[in-house]
MARVOPA-732217 format. One record per residue (C-alpha): x, y, z; residue in one letter. Coordinates in steps of 0.05 Angstrom, whole numbers, plus 5000, padded with zeros to 4 digits. Layout:
REM residues N
XYZa/...
REM end
This chain:
REM residues 559
922777348595m/918377748547t/922278248507q/919578918485s/920279168414p/923679778444e/929579358468s/932879428401n/939979598420g/939980348404h/939780528478d/945880108493a/951080628478k/948281078532e/949980548584f/956280288551g/953179588551d/956879178497h/951978608506r/946079018483i/950079408432e/951578768394t/944078608393g/944078078447q/938377958495g/938277768568q/943777278593p/941176598615i/947076138623g/953175808592m/954775198549v/957174588588i/956974028535e/954173848467g/955173578397s/953473778326v/948473208320a/944673328385n/945774068399g/948774368463v/946974348536e/946575028572v/946975088647r/942375648671l/945176208714d/943176188788s/938376768778g/934676448720v/929075948734s/927375378686v/920275628691e/922376248652q/924975868591i/920075508545k/921174988491v/921475358425g/924675988452t/930076318409f/936976418439v/943776658416t/950476378439i/956776788438q/962376308420g/969776448415t/969776618341g/962376558321n/955576788345r/950276248340f/942676298334f/938575708356g/932175448388v/930875128456v/928674408445t/928374158517d/928574408589v/931273978646g/933473948719l/940373708741r/944373648806s/951673548823t/949973088882d/946272438864p/943872378936r/939172958922l/934672488884k/933772008942y/934972409006t/929272869027p/931273569046i/927374079088p/923774439032v/920274879082d/926875209100d/928175789051p/935475829071f/936775109050v/933075198985i/936775838968d/943475518985s/942374928939l/938875288882q/943675438826g/949475078859t/947974358877v/941374378840a/940774758774f/936774798710g/939074648639t/936374768570v/937974398506s/939374848447v/939874668374l/944575188342p/942475268270q/945475918244l/951776328253t/950777078253m/955277678240p/958677948302e/955878648289v/948778668263l/948078978195g/955178778173e/957778168137g/953877688093e/948277548141g/946376888176p/949176228149a/947875498167a/951675288230a/956674738216k/959874728285s/957874858357i/960075388408p/965775208456s/965275048530h/963075618575f/960276038517s/955076528543r/947876438522t/942576988515f/935277038496t/934577288425a/933178018416s/928378358368q/934278548323r/936577818323d/929777578299v/929378118245e/936377948221t/934477218212v/927277268188f/926777958158g/921778508174s/915378808146e/919379398120s/922978908074d/916278708043g/915378068085n/908777848116f/907777878191w/904877208213i/905777238288g/910977278343s/916276808371p/914976518440l/915877008497d/917277588450m/913078148422e/917378188359t/913878118292k/916077478259l/915477508183c/915177028124l/918177148055d/911876988014l/915776997949g/919676397974e/913576088006l/909776017940v/915775747901k/914275047928r/908174697955s/906474828028m/902474458082g/898174678141v/897374118191f/894274018260g/888973638297k/881773868293s/880374518330g/887574778332t/886375368285g/888475098216k/883075508182t/885176158214f/892476028198l/890575878126t/886576518120r/892576918144l/897176588093l/892176698037l/891277428058a/898877498055g/899177187986i/893777657960i/897378257990q/904078027962n/901377987891g/906577487865e/901576917855a/894176767847s/890576257888s/884875767874l/881475547939i/876874937940f/872775177999d/869774558030m/865674898085h/864875608057s/869975908104e/874376328059y/869776718012g/865377258041w/865677058114q/867376488161g/865876288232q/869876318296d/866475728330t/870175838397d/867376548404r/861076428364g/862177028318v/862977138244a/869677348215v/871177688150k/872977258091g/877777438035l/872377747991k/870478248046q/877778428058l/880178487986f/873978637945g/875078577870a/881678207879k/877577587900v/872377237856s/867476757888t/864576157850f/859375707880t/856575007868l/850475167910d/847175827892e/841375687940e/846175607999h/849476277982s/842776617976r/840576368044r/846876658075r/845577318041g/851977268001v/852677457928s/857477067885t/860777217819d/859076567783e/855075937793t/858575297771v/855374747731q/859374137710l/857373667654g/858072917653f/862973027596n/867873317648y/868572657685i/874172197663e/875871487685p/881771767725e/876772117770d/873471457787i/880071167813e/880571737863l/873471587888l/874470847903l/874670947978e/869471497983s/864471117940l/866470417966n/868070167896l/872369577877s/878369617830d/874269217780v/868969767779a/874270297768a/877169897710s/870169847680a/870170607672a/876070537623y/872270007584n/866270477580l/870671047557s/873470627501e/866470427479k/862871087482y/868671597477g/872272027528q/866872557534e/860472157525g/861771527565w/858271717630l/852071997597k/851271377553e/852770907612f/847471227656l/842471197599a/843970457589a/842770337663g/836070687661r/834170267601g/835569627639g/841069367594s/846869337643l/847368577640l/848168587564e/853169157570l/857268757621a/857468167574e/859568607515e/865168937555l/867068277589q/866768587659v/863568337722n/856168507722a/856068647797g/861769137791a/858469497734l/851969537773r/855669827833a/858970347788l/852170537759y/849070617828n/854771027856r/855371497796m/847771567794g/848171947860r/851672527826f/845672627780t/841872857842r/846873417854h/844474087826g/851374267799f/851673647753m/848373687685v/848673237624e/852673737584h/855374407608s/855474977559r/860575357601t/867775137608d/868475267683t/875975127683a/876975647628a/872676157666r/876876047729i/883276137689i/880676797660e/879977067731h/886776797753l/890277107693e/887377777711r/891077717777g/884877537816q/884076987868h/878376487862v/874476167920v/870075587899l/864875477953e/861574797958f/855574998001g/851574388024r/855773937979y/861874058023g/859273518070d/859373018012d/866572778010e/865872457942a/863073097911a/868873507940y/874073027914i/870772957845l/869973707832v/876873897859s/880273357819n/876973457752l/877574217754l/884874197776t/886573697721r/883674147667r/886874777696i/893574427702h/893074187630r/891974907606k/897875147649y/902374617618v/900274847548e/901375587566a/908175457598k/910575047538e/908075587490s/911776127529s/918175707527m/917475677451g/916376427447g/909076367426a/905976677488g/906976967557k/908576537618e/902576367661p/901776727727r/904076297786p/898175927819l/897175627889v/891675107893i/888675007962v/885474347982i/882674108049e/882673388073e/888973298031a/890172568050h/883972388009k/887572627947f/894672427965l/894271758001s/899571247982p/894570837942s/892471407894v/897871957899a/901671697839s/895371737796q/892172397819t/893573077789i/895273337859f/900872817867g/903473037799i/903473777817i/907073637883a/912573267847r/913373787793e/915974307842l/912874897804r/915374657737k/909074937705y/907975507755n/902975117797v/903974927870t/899474657926l/897274877995m/894974238030v/890874278094i/890073648135d/889273368205q/892172688186r/898872808152p/900672078163s/895371918110g/899272298057i/904171918013d/911172008042s/914172167974e/909072717962v/910072988033l/917473038021s/916073527965q/912173998011v/917174558017g/914474948077t/910374628133r/906274988185l/903974508239s/899274648296c/898774148354l/899073418335l/898472868387d/898772248343n/905771948338e/904971748265r/902672448246d/908572768282i/913372298247d/910172458180a/910573218188v/917873198211l/920272678160s/926372908122g/927473508168t/934473618198p/934173588274g/927373248272s/928872868337r/929573518375a/923573828341l/918973258363r/918673518434s/917374228408v/911473998365l/908473558419a/908474138469r/904974658427l/898874978459e/892174748432s/890575428401k/894175978363q/901175648361q/904675308304a/911575018288l/913775318221v/919575028182f/922074878113g/923875228048h/921275928065a/924975998131l/932275948151p/930575518212l/924575218248p/920675698292v/914775648340v/910076218325v/904576508367r/899776648309i/897177368305r/889777488317e/885277448256y/880377998274g/878978748273p/886378948283k/888378508226f/882878778181y/885679488192e/892379278164t/889379008100v/888879528044g/882379358010r/883279387935g/890379677939e/895379347893d/902579207911s/908079537870e/909278877834e/901878807818e/901479517789r/907479387745k/904378737720r/897879077702k/901379637665v/905479127625e/899078737610e/895479357587l/900979667545f/904679047524g/911079187565g/
REM end
């Protein structure tokens, strides 16, 4: 049932085929029953095998007064004679099989109609949400290339090509301007291609030029180059593809040097960066009690917001923790545990007693110039506590500056900050129900771009993310998930989630994703395009979009 991009309807007039002229694909059957809540049931024509139609395939249905666009959510087998289930037939007789196929025995597909489309493509107001269903005996067709472009847009409209719908070679595009307006999530079990999908999205955001991105690169996959572990080859990172548009920071200069990769800046963080709020986020990673986390607030009150950790570690080295516990009236064991756990960070090369450079300010300088920042963790990426600590404290400071800049611009005292997408991996560590209300990432998700900052969360355990936060994730891109709780979490709050469950559970283990939410008019299963040499050729290294050129001119000449 694969459709060629050339089957676009322009050849229809030569053959007088009204079906193709109106942009419809190949006929597959007719509607026999259905409801608005559960979708419609389509009986397949005798010449169409159920093996040709896959879950997730796009179809159109020509109703009496409307033309519907929907997705196949299930495929089934039916019969008009119940005895067929229990009475064996001579399956080795082709005549018997041909006689029964399509008459007594037939295939069906379940379709969820989600949009109504103009009768003639290119006319009318475009697709709109379907509020009814097609009538009995309405003819059903596979979606054509023109159907898909009408619904999702095309590259010629400035959209980003992310892949193709199932069984079609049509380019399926995303409106990246809409994508970055709210937080987004990339989900999937380990090994399903989340990293490659994330690289594609980030490449699109960089090309689009409407927002900057800050990527907390846990395993050094997004900067200069990454690894395709299945094929055992290196792939180009964002820095190779986009050159000066991407700045790379590192916590581990030695690791970058061993890889033969140069970076723009080496990050050092002072103890004065760490605040008691950071300790609360590390309770699970450092195996700390609530009492130990509360002790950090007592220490902050005693020594001051910026000097508490340095003074606390000095007190521990001097052997006066017991006296300090009595003075603060906290449990001595909890205070000792806090000292031991925080002491491990002093062994990390990126931690110093007092940093002379404001790393958050340096990152913002790059972002305001329209650049994108990748912060590589090097060997520290395997230390979960280090990843959480650095990501949290830098994001908190950057968000604080964005809030100040946004409020100043609202008062006419400055320009509005450039939109920013912050990318975090292992997102459930930052957004679990126990800590989401306290972390800066939970705050950003709930703000819905109030201060021009959104999130891209990457995770293999979406069920570990607070449900309230997950509900604020506008666009979700989910690769294969096989855990029931994870599937429920990803689909929570989504119309037609019951029908989409079967679609999500039947994705292939590689290079497929269910995409739905704010940036798309309806859910779609996408065969993700290859991230390789052909993709590299489409990326204009160093070339700015029209919007980016205008922004730079305005910045240079003051509008």
